[in-house]
VMD Tcl script that builds the backbone (N, CA, C; Angstrom):
set m [mol new atoms 525]
animate dup $m
set s [atomselect $m all]
$s set {name element resname resid chain x y z} {
  {N N GLN 1 A -25.292 -19.907 27.258}
  {CA C GLN 1 A -24.999 -20.007 28.674}
  {C C GLN 1 A -26.197 -19.581 29.504}
  {N N GLN 2 A -26.842 -18.492 29.083}
  {CA C GLN 2 A -27.996 -18.001 29.841}
  {C C GLN 2 A -29.173 -18.966 29.727}
  {N N GLU 3 A -29.342 -19.577 28.557}
  {CA C GLU 3 A -30.428 -20.554 28.394}
  {C C GLU 3 A -30.181 -21.780 29.272}
  {N N ASN 4 A -28.933 -22.218 29.361}
  {CA C ASN 4 A -28.598 -23.350 30.242}
  {C C ASN 4 A -28.855 -22.987 31.699}
  {N N ALA 5 A -28.462 -21.770 32.088}
  {CA C ALA 5 A -28.699 -21.329 33.461}
  {C C ALA 5 A -30.192 -21.214 33.740}
  {N N SER 6 A -30.948 -20.774 32.725}
  {CA C SER 6 A -32.398 -20.665 32.877}
  {C C SER 6 A -33.023 -22.040 33.070}
  {N N SER 7 A -32.580 -23.009 32.295}
  {CA C SER 7 A -33.096 -24.378 32.433}
  {C C SER 7 A -32.756 -24.951 33.812}
  {N N ALA 8 A -31.560 -24.672 34.297}
  {CA C ALA 8 A -31.154 -25.152 35.614}
  {C C ALA 8 A -32.005 -24.509 36.705}
  {N N ALA 9 A -32.308 -23.201 36.575}
  {CA C ALA 9 A -33.142 -22.518 37.566}
  {C C ALA 9 A -34.562 -23.064 37.542}
  {N N LEU 10 A -35.076 -23.387 36.362}
  {CA C LEU 10 A -36.414 -23.971 36.233}
  {C C LEU 10 A -36.457 -25.348 36.890}
  {N N ALA 11 A -35.380 -26.118 36.738}
  {CA C ALA 11 A -35.332 -27.448 37.346}
  {C C ALA 11 A -35.285 -27.348 38.870}
  {N N ARG 12 A -34.655 -26.298 39.385}
  {CA C ARG 12 A -34.583 -26.114 40.828}
  {C C ARG 12 A -35.821 -25.400 41.373}
  {N N ALA 13 A -36.726 -25.001 40.495}
  {CA C ALA 13 A -37.951 -24.265 40.856}
  {C C ALA 13 A -37.613 -22.918 41.491}
  {N N ASP 14 A -36.518 -22.304 41.004}
  {CA C ASP 14 A -36.114 -20.980 41.481}
  {C C ASP 14 A -36.634 -19.958 40.471}
  {N N ARG 15 A -37.856 -19.444 40.718}
  {CA C ARG 15 A -38.518 -18.569 39.755}
  {C C ARG 15 A -37.768 -17.242 39.577}
  {N N ALA 16 A -37.229 -16.698 40.639}
  {CA C ALA 16 A -36.509 -15.420 40.540}
  {C C ALA 16 A -35.281 -15.560 39.634}
  {N N GLN 17 A -34.495 -16.602 39.861}
  {CA C GLN 17 A -33.302 -16.833 39.029}
  {C C GLN 17 A -33.714 -17.156 37.605}
  {N N PHE 18 A -34.835 -17.874 37.438}
  {CA C PHE 18 A -35.334 -18.223 36.102}
  {C C PHE 18 A -35.673 -16.965 35.310}
  {N N VAL 19 A -36.367 -16.020 35.914}
  {CA C VAL 19 A -36.752 -14.764 35.239}
  {C C VAL 19 A -35.518 -13.947 34.884}
  {N N ILE 20 A -34.544 -13.878 35.813}
  {CA C ILE 20 A -33.313 -13.105 35.556}
  {C C ILE 20 A -32.541 -13.707 34.381}
  {N N THR 21 A -32.353 -15.017 34.373}
  {CA C THR 21 A -31.593 -15.648 33.288}
  {C C THR 21 A -32.356 -15.597 31.973}
  {N N GLN 22 A -33.690 -15.639 32.020}
  {CA C GLN 22 A -34.481 -15.493 30.788}
  {C C GLN 22 A -34.265 -14.102 30.193}
  {N N GLY 23 A -34.232 -13.090 31.046}
  {CA C GLY 23 A -33.989 -11.719 30.576}
  {C C GLY 23 A -32.605 -11.566 29.971}
  {N N LYS 24 A -31.605 -12.142 30.609}
  {CA C LYS 24 A -30.238 -12.068 30.077}
  {C C LYS 24 A -30.118 -12.833 28.762}
  {N N ALA 25 A -30.822 -13.978 28.653}
  {CA C ALA 25 A -30.804 -14.748 27.400}
  {C C ALA 25 A -31.451 -13.949 26.282}
  {N N GLU 26 A -32.539 -13.268 26.579}
  {CA C GLU 26 A -33.212 -12.443 25.559}
  {C C GLU 26 A -32.312 -11.281 25.132}
  {N N GLU 27 A -31.592 -10.692 26.085}
  {CA C GLU 27 A -30.647 -9.619 25.757}
  {C C GLU 27 A -29.542 -10.142 24.838}
  {N N ALA 28 A -29.022 -11.315 25.119}
  {CA C ALA 28 A -27.967 -11.905 24.276}
  {C C ALA 28 A -28.505 -12.206 22.883}
  {N N ARG 29 A -29.769 -12.688 22.789}
  {CA C ARG 29 A -30.372 -12.944 21.465}
  {C C ARG 29 A -30.517 -11.640 20.678}
  {N N SER 30 A -30.907 -10.567 21.371}
  {CA C SER 30 A -31.061 -9.267 20.704}
  {C C SER 30 A -29.722 -8.757 20.194}
  {N N GLN 31 A -28.667 -8.893 21.006}
  {CA C GLN 31 A -27.335 -8.459 20.576}
  {C C GLN 31 A -26.853 -9.282 19.386}
  {N N LEU 32 A -27.137 -10.580 19.413}
  {CA C LEU 32 A -26.748 -11.438 18.297}
  {C C LEU 32 A -27.494 -11.046 17.026}
  {N N ALA 33 A -28.778 -10.740 17.163}
  {CA C ALA 33 A -29.569 -10.310 15.996}
  {C C ALA 33 A -29.026 -8.993 15.436}
  {N N LEU 34 A -28.635 -8.070 16.331}
  {CA C LEU 34 A -28.073 -6.794 15.884}
  {C C LEU 34 A -26.769 -7.009 15.130}
  {N N VAL 35 A -25.897 -7.848 15.666}
  {CA C VAL 35 A -24.617 -8.120 15.007}
  {C C VAL 35 A -24.837 -8.784 13.659}
  {N N ARG 36 A -25.778 -9.716 13.580}
  {CA C ARG 36 A -26.066 -10.370 12.291}
  {C C ARG 36 A -26.621 -9.381 11.285}
  {N N GLN 37 A -27.457 -8.438 11.753}
  {CA C GLN 37 A -27.992 -7.429 10.848}
  {C C GLN 37 A -26.867 -6.527 10.342}
  {N N GLN 38 A -25.977 -6.103 11.237}
  {CA C GLN 38 A -24.840 -5.282 10.820}
  {C C GLN 38 A -23.943 -6.048 9.859}
  {N N GLN 39 A -23.749 -7.329 10.114}
  {CA C GLN 39 A -22.910 -8.151 9.242}
  {C C GLN 39 A -23.538 -8.283 7.865}
  {N N SER 40 A -24.861 -8.383 7.792}
  {CA C SER 40 A -25.520 -8.499 6.487}
  {C C SER 40 A -25.393 -7.208 5.683}
  {N N ARG 41 A -25.251 -6.073 6.376}
  {CA C ARG 41 A -25.084 -4.793 5.683}
  {C C ARG 41 A -23.624 -4.478 5.385}
  {N N THR 42 A -22.717 -5.285 5.894}
  {CA C THR 42 A -21.291 -5.050 5.687}
  {C C THR 42 A -20.911 -5.410 4.265}
  {N N ARG 43 A -20.194 -4.518 3.640}
  {CA C ARG 43 A -19.756 -4.745 2.269}
  {C C ARG 43 A -18.377 -4.146 2.109}
  {N N LEU 44 A -17.451 -4.942 1.610}
  {CA C LEU 44 A -16.109 -4.454 1.309}
  {C C LEU 44 A -16.116 -3.958 -0.123}
  {N N LEU 45 A -15.762 -2.706 -0.295}
  {CA C LEU 45 A -15.801 -2.112 -1.617}
  {C C LEU 45 A -14.555 -1.261 -1.818}
  {N N ALA 46 A -13.833 -1.568 -2.870}
  {CA C ALA 46 A -12.649 -0.779 -3.207}
  {C C ALA 46 A -13.062 0.301 -4.207}
  {N N PRO 47 A -12.523 1.494 -4.087}
  {CA C PRO 47 A -12.884 2.558 -5.020}
  {C C PRO 47 A -12.273 2.387 -6.412}
  {N N ILE 48 A -11.361 1.427 -6.552}
  {CA C ILE 48 A -10.691 1.204 -7.841}
  {C C ILE 48 A -10.571 -0.288 -8.104}
  {N N ASP 49 A -10.377 -0.631 -9.377}
  {CA C ASP 49 A -9.984 -1.993 -9.720}
  {C C ASP 49 A -8.480 -2.058 -9.538}
  {N N GLY 50 A -8.012 -3.076 -8.837}
  {CA C GLY 50 A -6.584 -3.101 -8.596}
  {C C GLY 50 A -6.076 -4.437 -8.114}
  {N N VAL 51 A -4.835 -4.399 -7.682}
  {CA C VAL 51 A -4.111 -5.562 -7.202}
  {C C VAL 51 A -3.842 -5.351 -5.709}
  {N N VAL 52 A -4.088 -6.379 -4.893}
  {CA C VAL 52 A -3.813 -6.287 -3.462}
  {C C VAL 52 A -2.304 -6.343 -3.264}
  {N N ILE 53 A -1.746 -5.285 -2.648}
  {CA C ILE 53 A -0.304 -5.254 -2.430}
  {C C ILE 53 A 0.050 -5.392 -0.953}
  {N N LYS 54 A -0.948 -5.255 -0.078}
  {CA C LYS 54 A -0.675 -5.357 1.345}
  {C C LYS 54 A -1.949 -5.803 2.044}
  {N N GLY 55 A -1.805 -6.739 2.972}
  {CA C GLY 55 A -2.949 -7.194 3.751}
  {C C GLY 55 A -3.324 -8.618 3.410}
  {N N ASP 56 A -3.120 -9.525 4.334}
  {CA C ASP 56 A -3.473 -10.921 4.146}
  {C C ASP 56 A -4.552 -11.260 5.165}
  {N N LEU 57 A -5.807 -11.313 4.711}
  {CA C LEU 57 A -6.913 -11.536 5.635}
  {C C LEU 57 A -6.905 -12.939 6.227}
  {N N SER 58 A -6.261 -13.888 5.561}
  {CA C SER 58 A -6.226 -15.241 6.115}
  {C C SER 58 A -5.405 -15.282 7.408}
  {N N GLN 59 A -4.490 -14.331 7.586}
  {CA C GLN 59 A -3.692 -14.272 8.803}
  {C C GLN 59 A -4.450 -13.578 9.942}
  {N N ALA 60 A -5.552 -12.899 9.618}
  {CA C ALA 60 A -6.281 -12.134 10.624}
  {C C ALA 60 A -7.622 -12.772 10.976}
  {N N LEU 61 A -7.827 -14.039 10.621}
  {CA C LEU 61 A -9.087 -14.696 10.929}
  {C C LEU 61 A -9.291 -14.765 12.436}
  {N N GLY 62 A -10.457 -14.326 12.878}
  {CA C GLY 62 A -10.782 -14.373 14.296}
  {C C GLY 62 A -10.251 -13.197 15.084}
  {N N ALA 63 A -9.433 -12.350 14.485}
  {CA C ALA 63 A -8.890 -11.192 15.197}
  {C C ALA 63 A -9.931 -10.070 15.196}
  {N N PRO 64 A -10.009 -9.306 16.265}
  {CA C PRO 64 A -10.977 -8.209 16.289}
  {C C PRO 64 A -10.569 -7.107 15.323}
  {N N VAL 65 A -11.563 -6.518 14.682}
  {CA C VAL 65 A -11.336 -5.440 13.723}
  {C C VAL 65 A -12.216 -4.265 14.129}
  {N N GLN 66 A -11.650 -3.099 14.168}
  {CA C GLN 66 A -12.399 -1.893 14.498}
  {C C GLN 66 A -12.882 -1.221 13.220}
  {N N ARG 67 A -13.949 -0.495 13.329}
  {CA C ARG 67 A -14.464 0.247 12.179}
  {C C ARG 67 A -13.415 1.265 11.754}
  {N N GLY 68 A -13.112 1.295 10.480}
  {CA C GLY 68 A -12.110 2.209 9.948}
  {C C GLY 68 A -10.722 1.612 9.815}
  {N N ASP 69 A -10.492 0.396 10.337}
  {CA C ASP 69 A -9.188 -0.252 10.190}
  {C C ASP 69 A -8.947 -0.613 8.730}
  {N N ALA 70 A -7.727 -0.426 8.264}
  {CA C ALA 70 A -7.362 -0.806 6.897}
  {C C ALA 70 A -7.147 -2.313 6.844}
  {N N LEU 71 A -7.916 -2.990 6.019}
  {CA C LEU 71 A -7.780 -4.433 5.879}
  {C C LEU 71 A -6.802 -4.795 4.773}
  {N N MET 72 A -6.812 -4.017 3.689}
  {CA C MET 72 A -5.947 -4.280 2.541}
  {C C MET 72 A -5.504 -2.957 1.937}
  {N N THR 73 A -4.429 -3.026 1.185}
  {CA C THR 73 A -3.977 -1.890 0.401}
  {C C THR 73 A -3.970 -2.321 -1.052}
  {N N LEU 74 A -4.595 -1.514 -1.907}
  {CA C LEU 74 A -4.701 -1.839 -3.325}
  {C C LEU 74 A -3.870 -0.875 -4.148}
  {N N ALA 75 A -3.376 -1.371 -5.263}
  {CA C ALA 75 A -2.707 -0.534 -6.256}
  {C C ALA 75 A -3.537 -0.602 -7.532}
  {N N PRO 76 A -3.671 0.499 -8.247}
  {CA C PRO 76 A -4.464 0.470 -9.477}
  {C C PRO 76 A -3.943 -0.576 -10.451}
  {N N ALA 77 A -4.861 -1.253 -11.115}
  {CA C ALA 77 A -4.473 -2.340 -12.014}
  {C C ALA 77 A -3.853 -1.835 -13.312}
  {N N GLU 78 A -4.278 -0.683 -13.776}
  {CA C GLU 78 A -3.830 -0.208 -15.086}
  {C C GLU 78 A -2.849 0.952 -15.024}
  {N N GLN 79 A -2.694 1.589 -13.875}
  {CA C GLN 79 A -1.810 2.735 -13.778}
  {C C GLN 79 A -0.733 2.461 -12.738}
  {N N TYR 80 A 0.492 2.759 -13.092}
  {CA C TYR 80 A 1.584 2.632 -12.147}
  {C C TYR 80 A 2.265 3.976 -12.007}
  {N N ARG 81 A 2.694 4.257 -10.798}
  {CA C ARG 81 A 3.458 5.469 -10.543}
  {C C ARG 81 A 4.887 5.027 -10.309}
  {N N LEU 82 A 5.780 5.545 -11.079}
  {CA C LEU 82 A 7.184 5.181 -10.983}
  {C C LEU 82 A 7.914 6.280 -10.228}
  {N N ILE 83 A 8.588 5.896 -9.138}
  {CA C ILE 83 A 9.379 6.843 -8.354}
  {C C ILE 83 A 10.850 6.508 -8.553}
  {N N VAL 84 A 11.602 7.486 -9.050}
  {CA C VAL 84 A 13.042 7.330 -9.270}
  {C C VAL 84 A 13.751 8.181 -8.226}
  {N N GLU 85 A 14.635 7.562 -7.462}
  {CA C GLU 85 A 15.414 8.291 -6.468}
  {C C GLU 85 A 16.688 8.800 -7.129}
  {N N VAL 86 A 16.811 10.133 -7.194}
  {CA C VAL 86 A 17.952 10.766 -7.854}
  {C C VAL 86 A 18.809 11.440 -6.791}
  {N N ASP 87 A 20.116 11.180 -6.820}
  {CA C ASP 87 A 21.051 11.763 -5.868}
  {C C ASP 87 A 21.036 13.284 -6.004}
  {N N GLU 88 A 21.261 13.972 -4.879}
  {CA C GLU 88 A 21.205 15.431 -4.878}
  {C C GLU 88 A 22.241 16.071 -5.807}
  {N N ARG 89 A 23.339 15.369 -6.090}
  {CA C ARG 89 A 24.360 15.918 -6.987}
  {C C ARG 89 A 23.896 15.923 -8.433}
  {N N ASP 90 A 22.925 15.054 -8.769}
  {CA C ASP 90 A 22.496 14.930 -10.158}
  {C C ASP 90 A 21.134 15.545 -10.433}
  {N N ILE 91 A 20.459 16.062 -9.424}
  {CA C ILE 91 A 19.082 16.518 -9.602}
  {C C ILE 91 A 18.982 17.763 -10.478}
  {N N ALA 92 A 20.032 18.567 -10.542}
  {CA C ALA 92 A 19.985 19.795 -11.333}
  {C C ALA 92 A 19.797 19.506 -12.818}
  {N N ALA 93 A 20.177 18.329 -13.269}
  {CA C ALA 93 A 20.078 17.999 -14.692}
  {C C ALA 93 A 18.719 17.402 -15.063}
  {N N ILE 94 A 17.877 17.115 -14.090}
  {CA C ILE 94 A 16.603 16.447 -14.355}
  {C C ILE 94 A 15.510 17.480 -14.577}
  {N N ARG 95 A 14.753 17.339 -15.654}
  {CA C ARG 95 A 13.642 18.227 -16.011}
  {C C ARG 95 A 12.440 17.396 -16.441}
  {N N PRO 96 A 11.227 17.877 -16.179}
  {CA C PRO 96 A 10.036 17.175 -16.695}
  {C C PRO 96 A 10.083 17.079 -18.218}
  {N N GLY 97 A 9.646 15.952 -18.731}
  {CA C GLY 97 A 9.636 15.725 -20.171}
  {C C GLY 97 A 10.813 14.909 -20.676}
  {N N GLN 98 A 11.856 14.767 -19.859}
  {CA C GLN 98 A 13.007 13.970 -20.284}
  {C C GLN 98 A 12.615 12.498 -20.352}
  {N N SER 99 A 13.277 11.786 -21.237}
  {CA C SER 99 A 12.989 10.362 -21.398}
  {C C SER 99 A 14.112 9.541 -20.775}
  {N N GLY 100 A 13.842 8.266 -20.630}
  {CA C GLY 100 A 14.840 7.382 -20.076}
  {C C GLY 100 A 14.396 5.941 -20.185}
  {N N GLN 101 A 15.080 5.084 -19.470}
  {CA C GLN 101 A 14.767 3.658 -19.488}
  {C C GLN 101 A 14.814 3.113 -18.071}
  {N N LEU 102 A 13.971 2.126 -17.833}
  {CA C LEU 102 A 13.920 1.448 -16.546}
  {C C LEU 102 A 14.215 -0.022 -16.780}
  {N N VAL 103 A 15.162 -0.546 -16.008}
  {CA C VAL 103 A 15.468 -1.977 -16.045}
  {C C VAL 103 A 15.176 -2.521 -14.656}
  {N N LEU 104 A 14.254 -3.450 -14.580}
  {CA C LEU 104 A 13.845 -4.014 -13.300}
  {C C LEU 104 A 14.729 -5.190 -12.913}
  {N N ALA 105 A 14.912 -5.368 -11.619}
  {CA C ALA 105 A 15.743 -6.470 -11.138}
  {C C ALA 105 A 15.141 -7.815 -11.526}
  {N N SER 106 A 13.812 -7.889 -11.598}
  {CA C SER 106 A 13.167 -9.156 -11.948}
  {C C SER 106 A 13.134 -9.394 -13.462}
  {N N LEU 107 A 13.355 -8.351 -14.263}
  {CA C LEU 107 A 13.385 -8.481 -15.729}
  {C C LEU 107 A 14.628 -7.773 -16.264}
  {N N PRO 108 A 15.807 -8.297 -16.014}
  {CA C PRO 108 A 17.022 -7.572 -16.374}
  {C C PRO 108 A 17.274 -7.450 -17.870}
  {N N THR 109 A 16.610 -8.244 -18.676}
  {CA C THR 109 A 16.859 -8.178 -20.126}
  {C C THR 109 A 15.922 -7.219 -20.834}
  {N N ASP 110 A 14.868 -6.756 -20.152}
  {CA C ASP 110 A 13.894 -5.867 -20.790}
  {C C ASP 110 A 14.028 -4.457 -20.247}
  {N N ALA 111 A 14.178 -3.483 -21.145}
  {CA C ALA 111 A 14.224 -2.077 -20.755}
  {C C ALA 111 A 12.859 -1.468 -21.064}
  {N N VAL 112 A 12.276 -0.811 -20.073}
  {CA C VAL 112 A 10.963 -0.192 -20.223}
  {C C VAL 112 A 11.174 1.310 -20.363}
  {N N PRO 113 A 10.621 1.938 -21.404}
  {CA C PRO 113 A 10.802 3.390 -21.558}
  {C C PRO 113 A 10.025 4.152 -20.497}
  {N N LEU 114 A 10.549 5.320 -20.120}
  {CA C LEU 114 A 9.884 6.171 -19.134}
  {C C LEU 114 A 10.011 7.623 -19.541}
  {N N THR 115 A 9.120 8.456 -18.992}
  {CA C THR 115 A 9.160 9.891 -19.222}
  {C C THR 115 A 9.010 10.588 -17.880}
  {N N VAL 116 A 9.899 11.536 -17.584}
  {CA C VAL 116 A 9.859 12.269 -16.317}
  {C C VAL 116 A 8.652 13.192 -16.331}
  {N N GLU 117 A 7.851 13.115 -15.258}
  {CA C GLU 117 A 6.682 13.982 -15.148}
  {C C GLU 117 A 6.874 15.097 -14.131}
  {N N ARG 118 A 7.501 14.784 -12.985}
  {CA C ARG 118 A 7.570 15.766 -11.919}
  {C C ARG 118 A 8.798 15.509 -11.064}
  {N N VAL 119 A 9.427 16.593 -10.616}
  {CA C VAL 119 A 10.561 16.505 -9.711}
  {C C VAL 119 A 10.113 17.061 -8.367}
  {N N THR 120 A 10.224 16.257 -7.327}
  {CA C THR 120 A 9.833 16.693 -5.995}
  {C C THR 120 A 10.871 17.667 -5.466}
  {N N PRO 121 A 10.469 18.840 -4.975}
  {CA C PRO 121 A 11.448 19.847 -4.556}
  {C C PRO 121 A 12.051 19.621 -3.170}
  {N N VAL 122 A 11.702 18.528 -2.499}
  {CA C VAL 122 A 12.206 18.272 -1.149}
  {C C VAL 122 A 13.023 16.985 -1.166}
  {N N SER 123 A 14.211 17.052 -0.563}
  {CA C SER 123 A 15.059 15.852 -0.520}
  {C C SER 123 A 14.737 15.029 0.714}
  {N N GLU 124 A 15.069 13.758 0.646}
  {CA C GLU 124 A 14.891 12.841 1.766}
  {C C GLU 124 A 16.193 12.077 1.950}
  {N N VAL 125 A 16.435 11.627 3.168}
  {CA C VAL 125 A 17.638 10.854 3.453}
  {C C VAL 125 A 17.293 9.382 3.312}
  {N N ARG 126 A 17.996 8.704 2.429}
  {CA C ARG 126 A 17.812 7.263 2.236}
  {C C ARG 126 A 19.188 6.616 2.157}
  {N N ASP 127 A 19.400 5.643 2.997}
  {CA C ASP 127 A 20.658 4.896 3.017}
  {C C ASP 127 A 21.862 5.826 3.184}
  {N N GLY 128 A 21.716 6.857 3.991}
  {CA C GLY 128 A 22.839 7.744 4.286}
  {C C GLY 128 A 23.144 8.764 3.214}
  {N N ARG 129 A 22.262 8.953 2.252}
  {CA C ARG 129 A 22.497 9.966 1.219}
  {C C ARG 129 A 21.210 10.718 0.955}
  {N N ASN 130 A 21.332 11.944 0.482}
  {CA C ASN 130 A 20.163 12.755 0.165}
  {C C ASN 130 A 19.708 12.454 -1.255}
  {N N VAL 131 A 18.420 12.150 -1.383}
  {CA C VAL 131 A 17.866 11.868 -2.705}
  {C C VAL 131 A 16.598 12.678 -2.905}
  {N N PHE 132 A 16.317 12.956 -4.157}
  {CA C PHE 132 A 15.078 13.599 -4.551}
  {C C PHE 132 A 14.226 12.550 -5.257}
  {N N GLU 133 A 12.927 12.615 -5.018}
  {CA C GLU 133 A 12.029 11.697 -5.714}
  {C C GLU 133 A 11.583 12.336 -7.014}
  {N N VAL 134 A 11.771 11.599 -8.089}
  {CA C VAL 134 A 11.349 12.032 -9.412}
  {C C VAL 134 A 10.240 11.087 -9.847}
  {N N GLU 135 A 9.090 11.659 -10.170}
  {CA C GLU 135 A 7.966 10.838 -10.604}
  {C C GLU 135 A 8.002 10.729 -12.116}
  {N N ALA 136 A 7.877 9.499 -12.600}
  {CA C ALA 136 A 7.932 9.258 -14.046}
  {C C ALA 136 A 6.719 8.446 -14.470}
  {N N ARG 137 A 6.440 8.497 -15.753}
  {CA C ARG 137 A 5.311 7.776 -16.334}
  {C C ARG 137 A 5.847 6.710 -17.270}
  {N N LEU 138 A 5.186 5.568 -17.244}
  {CA C LEU 138 A 5.527 4.482 -18.156}
  {C C LEU 138 A 4.516 4.515 -19.298}
  {N N PRO 139 A 4.951 4.883 -20.505}
  {CA C PRO 139 A 3.990 5.010 -21.605}
  {C C PRO 139 A 3.341 3.689 -21.997}
  {N N ALA 140 A 4.102 2.633 -22.014}
  {CA C ALA 140 A 3.566 1.327 -22.410}
  {C C ALA 140 A 3.652 0.393 -21.213}
  {N N LEU 141 A 2.505 -0.051 -20.741}
  {CA C LEU 141 A 2.501 -0.959 -19.603}
  {C C LEU 141 A 2.678 -2.389 -20.068}
  {N N ALA 142 A 3.625 -3.052 -19.502}
  {CA C ALA 142 A 3.824 -4.471 -19.781}
  {C C ALA 142 A 3.080 -5.279 -18.725}
  {N N ILE 143 A 2.600 -6.433 -19.086}
  {CA C ILE 143 A 1.829 -7.277 -18.178}
  {C C ILE 143 A 2.684 -7.777 -17.020}
  {N N GLU 144 A 3.999 -7.810 -17.187}
  {CA C GLU 144 A 4.887 -8.325 -16.148}
  {C C GLU 144 A 5.070 -7.342 -14.996}
  {N N LEU 145 A 4.687 -6.084 -15.179}
  {CA C LEU 145 A 4.889 -5.084 -14.139}
  {C C LEU 145 A 3.899 -5.285 -13.002}
  {N N ARG 146 A 4.402 -5.172 -11.788}
  {CA C ARG 146 A 3.599 -5.288 -10.575}
  {C C ARG 146 A 4.061 -4.214 -9.585}
  {N N PRO 147 A 3.207 -3.786 -8.696}
  {CA C PRO 147 A 3.630 -2.793 -7.697}
  {C C PRO 147 A 4.726 -3.347 -6.802}
  {N N GLY 148 A 5.644 -2.462 -6.412}
  {CA C GLY 148 A 6.707 -2.846 -5.493}
  {C C GLY 148 A 7.981 -3.328 -6.156}
  {N N LEU 149 A 8.004 -3.426 -7.480}
  {CA C LEU 149 A 9.222 -3.869 -8.162}
  {C C LEU 149 A 10.281 -2.779 -8.060}
  {N N GLN 150 A 11.538 -3.192 -8.041}
  {CA C GLN 150 A 12.640 -2.246 -7.966}
  {C C GLN 150 A 13.619 -2.524 -9.088}
  {N N GLY 151 A 14.349 -1.484 -9.452}
  {CA C GLY 151 A 15.316 -1.629 -10.517}
  {C C GLY 151 A 16.175 -0.381 -10.625}
  {N N VAL 152 A 16.741 -0.199 -11.813}
  {CA C VAL 152 A 17.620 0.933 -12.082}
  {C C VAL 152 A 17.034 1.723 -13.240}
  {N N ALA 153 A 16.939 3.038 -13.041}
  {CA C ALA 153 A 16.437 3.919 -14.093}
  {C C ALA 153 A 17.570 4.811 -14.572}
  {N N LYS 154 A 17.618 5.002 -15.870}
  {CA C LYS 154 A 18.595 5.921 -16.468}
  {C C LYS 154 A 17.808 6.957 -17.248}
  {N N ILE 155 A 18.054 8.230 -16.925}
  {CA C ILE 155 A 17.347 9.335 -17.560}
  {C C ILE 155 A 18.320 10.058 -18.479}
  {N N ASN 156 A 17.893 10.305 -19.708}
  {CA C ASN 156 A 18.722 10.998 -20.689}
  {C C ASN 156 A 18.710 12.496 -20.358}
  {N N VAL 157 A 19.894 13.046 -20.026}
  {CA C VAL 157 A 19.987 14.456 -19.658}
  {C C VAL 157 A 20.797 15.265 -20.667}
  {N N GLY 158 A 21.204 14.646 -21.720}
  {CA C GLY 158 A 21.965 15.364 -22.741}
  {C C GLY 158 A 23.326 14.728 -22.970}
  {N N ARG 159 A 24.071 15.313 -23.914}
  {CA C ARG 159 A 25.381 14.770 -24.268}
  {C C ARG 159 A 26.470 15.655 -23.667}
  {N N HIS 160 A 27.524 14.998 -23.164}
  {CA C HIS 160 A 28.671 15.709 -22.600}
  {C C HIS 160 A 29.935 14.969 -23.026}
  {N N SER 161 A 31.037 15.687 -22.949}
  {CA C SER 161 A 32.309 15.062 -23.304}
  {C C SER 161 A 32.713 14.075 -22.208}
  {N N ILE 162 A 33.585 13.156 -22.574}
  {CA C ILE 162 A 34.051 12.162 -21.617}
  {C C ILE 162 A 34.806 12.835 -20.482}
  {N N ALA 163 A 35.555 13.887 -20.764}
  {CA C ALA 163 A 36.287 14.605 -19.716}
  {C C ALA 163 A 35.307 15.208 -18.705}
  {N N TRP 164 A 34.218 15.793 -19.168}
  {CA C TRP 164 A 33.215 16.369 -18.264}
  {C C TRP 164 A 32.589 15.273 -17.395}
  {N N ILE 165 A 32.264 14.142 -18.016}
  {CA C ILE 165 A 31.648 13.033 -17.283}
  {C C ILE 165 A 32.575 12.551 -16.173}
  {N N TRP 166 A 33.868 12.457 -16.460}
  {CA C TRP 166 A 34.811 11.951 -15.467}
  {C C TRP 166 A 35.109 12.977 -14.364}
  {N N THR 167 A 35.053 14.253 -14.689}
  {CA C THR 167 A 35.534 15.252 -13.734}
  {C C THR 167 A 34.451 16.110 -13.090}
  {N N HIS 168 A 33.223 16.115 -13.567}
  {CA C HIS 168 A 32.238 17.074 -13.061}
  {C C HIS 168 A 31.886 16.851 -11.591}
  {N N ARG 169 A 31.900 15.635 -11.115}
  {CA C ARG 169 A 31.585 15.408 -9.701}
  {C C ARG 169 A 32.703 15.926 -8.798}
  {N N VAL 170 A 33.947 15.753 -9.215}
  {CA C VAL 170 A 35.068 16.244 -8.427}
  {C C VAL 170 A 35.040 17.768 -8.393}
  {N N ILE 171 A 34.791 18.388 -9.530}
  {CA C ILE 171 A 34.747 19.855 -9.610}
  {C C ILE 171 A 33.586 20.380 -8.759}
  {N N ASP 172 A 32.414 19.742 -8.841}
  {CA C ASP 172 A 31.271 20.166 -8.031}
  {C C ASP 172 A 31.570 20.030 -6.545}
  {N N ARG 173 A 32.250 18.975 -6.153}
  {CA C ARG 173 A 32.593 18.793 -4.736}
  {C C ARG 173 A 33.577 19.859 -4.276}
  {N N LEU 174 A 34.561 20.207 -5.127}
  {CA C LEU 174 A 35.534 21.253 -4.780}
  {C C LEU 174 A 34.853 22.613 -4.633}
  {N N ARG 175 A 33.848 22.858 -5.440}
  {CA C ARG 175 A 33.105 24.126 -5.342}
  {C C ARG 175 A 32.411 24.206 -4.010}
}
mol reanalyze $m
mol bondsrecalc $m
mol representation Tube
mol addrep $m
């Protein structure tokens, strides 16, 4: 735009306007050179090898981005963290080291073994009930596993009689 204005001022023999537009054109060229230099030094680097679980850059083409904005969210490719939500009535029976099985909604015929690693001591409200987050480890990673999958986990807490299984929640509620 400034170069066009400069050419128009030169055609009109307006030297003052010509000098002003030449200066503005040079300023715009300098800013463009600076942006190109910054762009050449720009490098997207993830600290881990992983799978993109959030962020679609094709939807953000042409949108302004500020320095420090999160463009994508990655999950580690080889390690998964399994979070099991355990109801507050059942958390007393959960201990680190216990084993169990995970059945995913997308793979209902395959049970994946799990081992409890940590019990979070703070409850959270989810869907109108208090739950504790239990972190578990998957000893054998299957290729079908991806971040964000949901399913049902069953943790082995020991053996009890059928009468205890049927009545312990009622007795605990009465207490």
